[in-house]
C-alpha positions, 0 to 999 in steps of 0.5 A: 500500500505504501508504494501507491502513495506517490501515485495518490500524491501526484493525482491529488497534485494534478487536481489541485493544479487544475482547480487553482489555474481554472479559478482565476480564469473563471473569475476573469470571465465573470469580471469581463461580463460586468465591464462597461458603463453603468449608464442605462436607459432613462425616461425623458419628460417634456412640455411645450412653452411659449416665448415667455416661458409659459406652459402651453397645453399639458405640463410635464409628460412622458406620453408619446404619440403623434399630435396635431398642432393647433398652433405651431409648437414653439420651444420644448423643455426637457428633463429626466423624470423624477425617481431615477438614479443617474450616474454622474458620467451618464449623458442622454442626448435629446434632439428636436428636428423640424421637417417639411412634409407633403401633408398635415399628418403622418399618413400624408407626409410623404418623403420629408425634408429636414429644415432645422435641428437642435440637441441637448444632453441631459445628465444627473443634474437634469433629474426632476426632484420634489422641490423644483420651483424656480429650477430651469430646464434645458430647452430645444427650439427649431425654425417655425414651419411655414407650410406642412411640417412635422416636428420630432422629439427623439433620444439621439443626436443623429441628424436624420437628413438623408446624408451619408456618414457618421452622425447622419441617417435616412429621411422619414418616408411614409411611402418607403416605410422609413420610420425615422428618427429612431428612439422617437419620444413624441411628434407633432404634425400640422400646417395649412398649405403645401410646401414649395419645392426647393429650387423650383423657378418662380416663373416660367417666363423667358429671360429678357436676353432670350431671343423673341423668335425661335423655331416652332416645334413640329405639331404633335400627332393627335391622339388616336380616337378613344385614347386620352391625350397624355398630360403635358410634361410638368403638369402631372398631378403629384402622387398621393402618398399611401398611408403607412404604419405610424412610428412607435414612440417611447420616452425611455432613451439610451445613453450617449455612446462613448467612442470606442478605444483605439484597438491595440496591436495584437500578435494574431493578425489584429484579432483580440487575443483570446485572453481578452474575451475571457473565453479563450484563455490558455486553458488548453495549455494548463489542462495539458499540464494537468494531464501530464501530471495525471499521466505520470501518476498513472504510470507510477501506479502501473509500475507499482502493480507490476512489481507486486505481481 
């Protein structure tokens, strides 16, 4: 029995070695899963105020949806709803954007065009409390629409203006089903006249420098009997926008995303080393060492039994 003691010792040592090396790796994986900011989504409240700062309509609200305006919305005040715990380093961008539209509501808005945009960042200082008398809140204002328009309040700093590149996004378009902006908090529609297309000449009259006489165009052939004549170019009626799903709204907005750190040079072709993810640490090498210790112990047991036989 005494001859088997070395084998038992080696087996015990191998198990202890494997447990001791695996425990830090497991702890490292759990720690990585908890890394990152402590900022989570926050609830925004808003209200409309006039040029004198007096509340227009309902007071502070987190109710979203699309609203028809009786008068064009002026300034929008925003804050974070009370009862929230917001870290000192957390920031929540909130934007107000004005668009021209093809109609006075979402279903008739067609493809919109951005006219103006304003953004503020809400922090822990903007959380409402029990005693808010006399406090000032951050304000958002955009140009006053002069025709059919839509005003969006949303929890991002992205400009949904149809441009490409970082910080830009697609224009809202009910016909194409583009339901931007994302993280929409609330929206207002209205207006009483169609917007003039940008770049359209005010008059079709020729310029004074143009010659008074010109070659007369050849007369067009009359349409076949029973066939309607084609409308003249430029006189086609506008395409009526098709109603689409109304974008959803939610007053819970995400925090601002900080810029990711510059990637560090890595010996494996630019991919993060396995140890950085916590899932690919050198477990194989450590397990191989433990297996070697176990194999030595097994060999010792076999030799001991052979000598006894």
